[in-house]
C-alpha positions in Angstrom: 6.8 14.1 -1.8 9.6 15.7 0.5 7.9 17.2 4.0 6.6 14.6 6.0 4.7 16.7 8.0 3.0 17.7 4.6 2.6 13.9 4.0 1.6 12.7 6.9 -1.1 14.9 7.0 -2.1 14.4 4.0 -3.0 10.5 4.6 -4.9 11.8 7.9 -7.3 14.0 6.5 -7.8 11.2 3.8 -8.5 8.6 6.5 -10.8 11.1 8.1 -13.1 12.1 5.4 -13.4 7.8 5.5 -13.8 7.8 8.4 -11.3 5.5 9.1 -9.2 5.1 12.4 -5.6 5.3 12.0 -2.2 5.2 13.6 0.5 6.8 12.4 4.1 5.8 13.9 7.4 7.6 13.3 10.2 5.1 13.3 13.8 4.4 12.6 14.9 2.9 8.7 15.2 -1.0 8.7 17.6 -2.6 6.5 15.1 -5.7 5.7 11.7 -6.9 6.0 12.4 -8.9 9.3 14.1 -5.9 10.5 11.6 -3.4 10.3 8.6 -6.1 12.1 10.9 -6.7 14.6 10.8 -2.8 14.9 7.4 -2.0 14.8 6.4 -5.4 17.3 4.4 -7.5 14.4 5.1 -10.4 11.9 6.8 -9.4 8.6 3.4 -10.2 7.3 1.7 -8.3 9.1 3.1 -5.6 6.8 1.6 -4.2 3.9 3.3 -3.8 0.6 1.1 -0.8 -1.2 2.3 -1.3 -5.2 1.1 1.0 -7.6 0.9 -0.7 -10.9 0.4 1.1 -14.4 -2.3 -0.7 -16.8 -1.5 -0.3 -20.3 -3.5 2.3 -21.0 -1.5 4.8 -18.5 -4.1 4.4 -15.4 -3.2 3.1 -12.4 -4.4 0.7 -9.7 -3.1 -0.1 -5.7 -2.1 -3.8 -4.9 -2.1 -4.4 -1.7 0.2 -7.4 -0.9 1.4 -9.1 2.1 5.4 -8.3 3.2 6.0 -12.0 3.2 4.6 -12.9 -0.5 4.6 -10.8 -3.4 2.4 -9.7 -6.7 1.0 -12.9 -8.4 0.8 -11.4 -11.8 -1.2 -13.7 -13.7 -3.8 -14.1 -11.0 -3.9 -10.0 -10.5 -4.2 -9.1 -14.6 -6.6 -12.1 -14.9 -9.1 -10.3 -12.1 -8.5 -7.1 -13.4 -9.3 -8.2 -16.7 -6.0 -7.0 -18.5 -3.4 -8.5 -20.6 -0.2 -6.8 -19.2 0.1 -4.6 -16.1 3.8 -3.0 -14.8 5.6 -1.4 -12.4 6.2 1.7 -13.2 9.5 3.9 -12.2 9.7 5.6 -9.6 9.5 9.0 -11.5 5.6 7.6 -13.1 4.5 6.1 -9.3 5.1 9.6 -7.9 3.5 11.4 -10.3 0.8 8.6 -10.5 0.2 8.9 -6.3 1.7 11.9 -4.9 4.3 10.0 -2.7 7.4 8.6 -3.5 8.4 4.2 -3.6 8.6 2.9 -0.1 6.4 5.3 1.5 3.1 4.9 -1.0 -0.3 4.4 0.7 -3.9 4.6 -1.4 -5.0 6.8 1.7 -4.5 10.8 0.1 -3.3 9.4 -3.2 -3.2 12.3 -6.2 -5.6 10.0 -7.9 -8.0 7.7 -6.1 -7.6 4.7 -8.2 -9.1 1.4 -7.4 -7.3 -0.6 -4.6 -6.9 -4.6 -4.4 -5.9 -5.9 -1.8 -4.7 -10.2 -1.6 -6.8 -12.3 0.9 -4.7 -13.3 3.2 -4.3 -9.8 4.8 -6.2 -9.4 8.4 -6.5 -7.7 11.4 -4.1 -5.0 12.2 -1.7 -3.6 9.4 1.5 -1.2 9.1 1.7 0.4 5.7 3.1 3.1 3.8 2.0 6.7 5.3 3.1 8.9 3.3 6.4 9.8 4.2 9.6 7.9 5.1 10.5 6.7 8.8 6.6 6.8 9.4 3.6 3.8 9.1 0.7 3.5 9.6 -1.5 0.9 11.5 -5.1 0.3 10.1 -7.3 -2.5 10.7 -7.4 -4.3 7.5 -11.0 -5.4 6.8 -11.9 -0.8 7.5 -9.1 -0.6 5.1 -10.7 -2.8 2.5 -14.5 -1.6 3.7 -12.8 2.1 3.1 -11.0 2.0 0.3 -13.9 0.0 -2.1 -11.7 -2.7 -2.0 -11.2 -6.2 -4.4 -10.0 -8.6 -2.1 -9.2 -11.9 -4.0 -6.1 -13.8 -4.2 -3.7 -11.6 -5.7 -0.1 -12.7 -4.3 2.0 -15.8 -3.9 5.0 -17.3 -1.7 8.3 -14.8 -2.2 10.4 -16.8 -4.5 
């Protein structure tokens, strides 16, 4: 979605419908996770990556992973009960969510895919906000409850 106002409005509307208190802030581009965290005044672990993950049956799920960690594929496959999961190409990710890579957030996705969140995520966190140049801030526990997220050990330290 190239219109940032429409994308962030979609996120705000979805949050409102869930009774979720969010803040969306415009932010400058960052060249790295550490730079992004410094710009936002938070720790790298408090930037939560929303990854859209494709199942073999062409359905999807969202995996929420702390910025300083990565998906632990064997753990996620076991939790979901499948043998194969993969990250889709950018075009499929856009088709599955209505958001471009780097802006994906489970709020306002064109389909409400199941959400799996890493158990290490806590407190106030930043996520994509549906448009480039924006970040969404929310209480992690409130987000998980509003989305009915499955919270489990699905990450590992960055390689």
